[in-house]
N, C-alpha and C positions, 0 to 999 in steps of 0.2 A: 552754622549759621548764628551773625548778628544782630540783632535789633533793627540795629542800621540800616541792616539789608529790607527790614517790609517796606524804605521809602519805594521800591522798585514795584511792587502789586499797589499802589493808592492807584485810584482814578483818576481822569484828567482831573474834577473837580476835587480836590481833598479838602477840603476843608469849607464848611458855612458856617456864617454868625449870623445872626439880627440884620446888620447893615450892611456886610459884604460876602464874597464867594472870593476862596484864593487859589490857582491850577495847583497843579502835581510841580510843573516846573518853577512856579514863583515859588514853592516851600522848596525846595529841593536849592533853587539858588542860594536861598536865606541860610539854609544849612549851612549850606560849602563857603560862606563866606563869613559865618559865625565861627566855624571852626578854623578858617585861617585865622580869625583876630586872636582867637585862644591861643595858637600856637605860638600867634609872636608875640604874647606877655613871657612867653616861655615857660608856660605849661606844660608837665611830662603827663606823658601816657600813663592811665592808673591814678591819678588825681581827682580830689572833688573839685567840680565846679556848681558853686552853689546857683537857684536864680530862685529870684522872688519876683511874678508876674502873674498878668491877671489872665483869664479865660481869652484867649486869643490866637490867631494862626503865629503870631509872631511864639509864642511859645512853645505851639508844635516842634515848630523849627529850631529853637532855643534845644530841646529835646535830644532832637537829632543832629545836630550842632556840635552839639557838648560829646556827643559816640563817635562821629567822624575826625575829632579830635584825638577820640582815645581814650577820654576820662569817664570820669564815675559824676553823673546828675544827682542832684539833689534839691527837690524843693522846698522852699520855705513860703511859708502861709504867709500874705502882709498883712494877715489883724492882727498877725503877731506884736503884745508887746516888745518893747526894745531893751527889755531885763530879760523877757524867755529870748530875742533872737538873740544878745549876745552870749547868750547860754549855750544858742545850739551853734552858734556859728566857732563855736571853744571845741563842743563836740565833735562837730565832722572837722575841722580842719582844713579848708577850703582851702583854694590856692588863686581861686577868681570867684567873680560875685557877675551875676548877667540881671538885669531888674529894668524900672522903666524912668526916665525923667524924674518926674515923681517922687520915687522911691527912693533914689540914688543919695540923698543926704543920709539916711539911716547906715549907709557903709561908710563914710567920709572918714572915719576914726581907727576904720580895719585895718587898714596896711595893703591892703591888697588891689589888684587890677577889676575896676567896674566896667563892666561893658551895658551899654542901653539899649532899648529899641523904640524905633520907631517906625510904626507899621510893620514891615518887614527887613528895614535897615537897621542897621547896629553899627555903634560909634563906642570907642573907647574912651569912656568921658573921666576914667583914670585911673594913671599909671604908675603907681608907687607899687613895691613886690614888698613880699614879708621875706623877711632874709632867712627865716627858717625851715629848714627841709620838710614839706609837707610826706603825710606818709601818703605813697603806693601801694592801689590793690589790684590784683592778675588780673589778665585782661577778661577773666569771664564775669567781673562784677560793671553791672550795669547803674544800679542805684544805690543809691542811701534815702533806703526812705525809713518816715519816723511812724511807731506805731499810733495808733488812734487815742492810747492813753486812757482807757475806758475803768482801768484798775490802778492807775497808778504813771507815772508824768512819761509821757513819751520815749520814746527809743530809737536811735535809728537801729535800722535794721538794712545790710549788706542784700540787695537780690541780683543775681544772676541771667543772665541772657539768658544764658541755656536752661536753665527752668522756668523761667518768664514761658519761655517759648511753648518747651513741653506741657508746660500747663493750660496755653490757649489751644494748642493746637489739638489737645483733649477732650477738651471744649468743644469744641470745630464737630469734632467728630461727634460729638453727644448732642449737640443741638441739630445736629441735619443729620446723622441717622444712612439709610441708602438713600435721601435725598439727592439730587441734582441741581445744582442751580441754573434761572432759565434763564438762557442768554439772549433772550428779547426785549430782554429791558437793562436799562444801565442798575447795578447795586444799590439798595437801599441804604444811606447814609445811618448812620451811628450816631442817635443823638447821646450829648454827654451831658449831664445833669448837672455833672459836679464839680469843687475846684481842679484845675489840675496842681495844685500844690497838696493834696491827695492822693495816694497811690490808685482809688479806685477810679478817679477821673485818670490816670495816666494811663491805668489797667483798660480802662473802655476804647480809648484811642489806639492801642495797640493793639488789639481785639480787633477793633475795625478793620486796620491797613492788612494786617493778618488776613482776614477773611476779603480783601480786595475790596473793600468799599471806605468813602469819605466819612466824616463826621462834621458835627452839628454841635454846636459849639454855645453854651449860654453860660455868659459872664456871672451872672445873679439871675438865681431861680425864681421866677413867678409863675403860677398857675397859667393864669392867660398867656404871656408866652411859652409858655411850654402848651398851650392845643395851637396857638397858632400855628408855633413850629412843626406839629404835627402833623398840622391841615396842607401847608406849605411844599415840606415833604413827604406828604403822602405817606407817612410810617404807621406799618403793621403791627411792629414789635418796635420797643423800648428797655430800656431799663430806670429805676427810682431809685433811689431810698425809700424807707417805712416814713421820713418828716415829710420828705417833698412828694411824697403819692396823697399824705394826709391834708395837705394842704388843699392839694386840687381835690380832692374827693370833696373838701366844705369849704369851697369856694362858690359861691353860688352865683358866677360869671359864667361859668365854666360849667355846660349842660351837652355839649358833643366833642367827641374823641375822634368821630371815624377818620379815617378809617383802622384807626387804631384797633388791633384785637387783644392782644399779649401784651405787658409787661412783666419782666423781671424785676423782683424785690432786690437791690444788692445792700451790702455795706453790715444789714443785718434784717433777720427774719423778722416778716409781717404777720401782724396774728391774723388766723383765717377769718376775722369777725371783720377785719375791714375791710383783707380783700372779697367777702361776698357782699359789704355793700360797696367796692368800687364797682365788683363787677354786674353790680344787678342796677348802679343808676349811669353805665355807662357800656354796657356790652360786654367790658373788656378783663380776661382772665388773668389774675397776679401767679404769678410763680417764686416762689422763692427759689434761692441759690444759695450756697456756702464757702466760703473762702475763708484766708487769713493771710495779712501782708509779711509773715513772717513763714509761709509757704511760699509766696509770690503770684497767688492769682489762687482761681477756683477749684475747687477738688470736688464738690457734688452738686449736680444740679438736676434737670428733667431735659430728656428728649424729645425729639416733635409726636414720636410714637405716644411717652406715655404720657406726654399735655393731652393726646385724644381720647387717650383709655383711662386715667386719675385726673386729669386737670381740676373736675369738677367735684370731685369727692376726697381727695388729700390735700386741698384749699391748704395751707401754712406748713405743708412737709417742705421739707428745701431738697429733695429727688435723692435721684441714686447714685453713690461714687460714679464719676467718671470711669472710661476705661484705662487699666491700669493703675487706679488708686484705691490703696485698703484702708480700708474706715472699722473700727470696730467700739466696740461700748465699753471700760473697765471700770467700777466703781460709778458708776452713772456719766463719766466723765466719756467724749468724743474724743478719740486717738487716732491719728492719721500717718498712713506710712506712702510716700512719693518714691520716686527713684532718687530724686537728690537727699529726702531724708535716712532714705534706704544706704546711700551712698557716705553718709554722715557729712555730707559734703555742702555745713550752712556757718552761718558765725559761729563761733567755739560759746558767744555768748548765750545762746539757748541750749548747749548742752545738756544743760539741768533738765529739759524738759526733754530730752530727746533719750528713749532707752539703749540699750546696746543694740539691738538689732531695729532700729529706724523707726520706731512708733514713735509717733512729737502727740505730747499735751496740748491741747490746743486749749486748755481751761475751760470747754464750753461744754454744758450739760446738756444728753440727747438719751435716743430711743431709737432703736428701731423697731418697723409695724412689721405684720406677717408677710408681706407684701415687696419689703426692703427697702422702703421709704425712711430716712433719716426726719425724724424732729426734734426742734433743739426746744430747752425749757432755761435757758439762761446760762450764764456764768457760775462756776464752781463757786467763785467767791461770791455769790449772790443766793446759793442755796442758803434756806432757812432752817437751822436745825431747834427746831419748839420742844425743848422737853424730849430728846432722841428720834422726834419725828422729821421724817423731812419735808420742807415744806416747796418745792419749784414754784418761782415766781410766773412763770410764764400762765401756768397751768390757772393763777388767779386772776390773772392779768385779764385771759383771754374773757372770763366769767364777767369781769367787770366792764369789760369793752360790748358785751350784749347789751349791760342795760341800757336801758333808752335815757336818753340826756350822757350818758359820756362820749367823750369824745379824745381823750386818752387815757391813760394808765400807766402808773407802776406803780411796782409791790419792791423792800425791803423791809429787811429784816434790822430790829431794833432790840436793844439788847433790854432784858427785865431779868428781873432777883430771881425768880422766882425758875422761871423755864428756861432763861440762858438767854433767846433769843423770841420775837413774836412778827409777825407779819403788820407790815403799815402799808397803807397803800396811799398811795398821790394821783388824785386824778382833776382830769380836765373837763369841767364840765359844758354841753351846750345849752343845758337849763338850768338856767339859777335858783331854780324852786327843786332842785332834785339836793338831799339833802340827807346827812353822815347815817342815819338808823334807816334809811327806807336801804341805801345800799348795802349794808351790813346786814339786813335782813332778804337779799335778791341774794346776796354771798351765800347765807345760811342755808338757803333753799338749794342751792347746784354746788358746794361742796361740802367735804367732810368738815366737822367742826375743828379738827386743829389748824384748818389751811384758811379757816375765815379773818380776816383782817381784822386786830383789836382797835383797829382804826382807821377813817378815811380822812386826808387835808387834801381839801382841792385848792388848787394852786391856777394859778393863770396862762403858765406852759411849763412843761417838766425843761429841766437842764438838758440840752444837747452838746455833744462836740462838732467838730464840724461834718461828721459823715453821717448825722441825724442820729447817734449812738445815746439813748441815754446814760446821764453822768448820775447813777444810782449811789453812789458815794458824797454828791453834795446833797440830794433829799434823806439821805440816813443823818448829815448833820444840821436838815431842819426841822428832824423829830429831837434832837438831841438838844434843841433852841426853846 
């Protein structure tokens, strides 16, 4: 099965936005017309087509139109600087570009055909072609997707139709368990709060279609719009990245999220402190999940039964491995083996992170509790070695978040002549009267001495990438300043 086949299971209303609804028939017709245009440009199967589009129905149609043409889809972020865009085009080697009329000028010197979107209609506005022979991927490669870039420059990762479908199906089995969907009401749409220039945004669309649901697209996230969409579509569950969830939590205009009952935190683990605050304010349970772009989707999550039994007592855990997915801990690092990694059917560029027997080095720190739930403590590269003693940033951040007047916190290692590294804390506060000495004293009450930050620096906001992950290397740079 190919991801393009997911269109067959989409309900009559496929895409919802704040402004309009789009039917499945309209979406399919748009995708088919785009596939025809791509083919007319001379693009061959397996070649890359790049797309720079906002979150709208045309973007969903573009995704499936590229696949109908037998090509590989790669999203470009409209917020990327021109120099970054030029570097990405060089590494991606696309043969055509899909964008909006407003963004088309950014590709005028690319020498590539440019197709522009107007609602669900397409126009070939630049017809020049590159004379070089572009790379062709095999038929199972669906996307070239850039990694999030938390530990270094983003790089494109080939994602396969088969691997993505396999992980989505495993997640659906995990979430549904023995439960059967009710047939007396339409399936609840899946709200997509992230840009479809990111894998997390695309994945949520594919997940919804595989589950037989439509999608609700948000072009730009705002707590007020989120609350309005929850009410309009009577959403009982949804997904949110930690940064968006924190925005909703601290927005005084949002006081009610009914009928919402469950939020799955995606792209990064949410602190149990923040999860408890969200539950206490809105009566909504927040459960973490875990996956990586390189693996093609989620590999650890919660079942309905686990949520009922453990949801309140294990806030902060990312759940238990999906069926058929192996997860272990080696030297504090989370290692994952999926059918795809076991077959070593991944991009050779990641073979240095793959053992001979198919275990993938995730680069994440974690541990299992006695009930088999996985807990994360940050990145391996973030772990602080304080004179030979390991300091896990996540544990210190949870203590900081529990202090009165703290909105967000991040802990990084800073070089020290005597100890090698020492922890510094960067804190966004809600109370300007909160001081450094007070927070350090709080940490001394709740942490062993070597884990206590030597400095607390107050900042207006934490630097984050587009999926909401904190860019700790930028905070370390602030410490050096």
